[in-house]
C-alpha positions, 0 to 999 in steps of 0.5 A: 444533472448538477445539483447546487449546494451552498458553499459553506456546506461544501467547505465543511464537508471538505474539512471533515474529509481532510481532518475528520469529524468533530463530534459533540454529545447532543443527547445522553439517552442513558449512561452508555448510549449517547447521540452525537453531532459533528459541529462542522457538517452536522452529521448525526451518530449514535451508539448501537448495541455493540457500543460502536457509532452508527448513523442516526436513522429514524429507526435509531431515533425511535429506539433511543426515545423508547430507551430513554423513557424506560431508563427515566422511569426506572431511575424514578422508581429507584429513587422512590424506593431509596427514599421509602427505605430511608424514611422507614 
């Protein structure tokens, strides 16, 4: 059975297959962990524990969300400690 896809999707995938993906950072989770999206075919990637790019699965989305929450709380605590020491 043949599935129909839009013509623009086929062209963008063909472009990526020939010239490679053009990734843009869509979300910076921490200083080292980022999420990327290809501007042509909309493929999403993230960095894994080894620093390599892997496909952004629901598991990695959840991991990045939790990691972002931990990182944000840690940075807020660090700023509060810094202000407390300068005010004293």
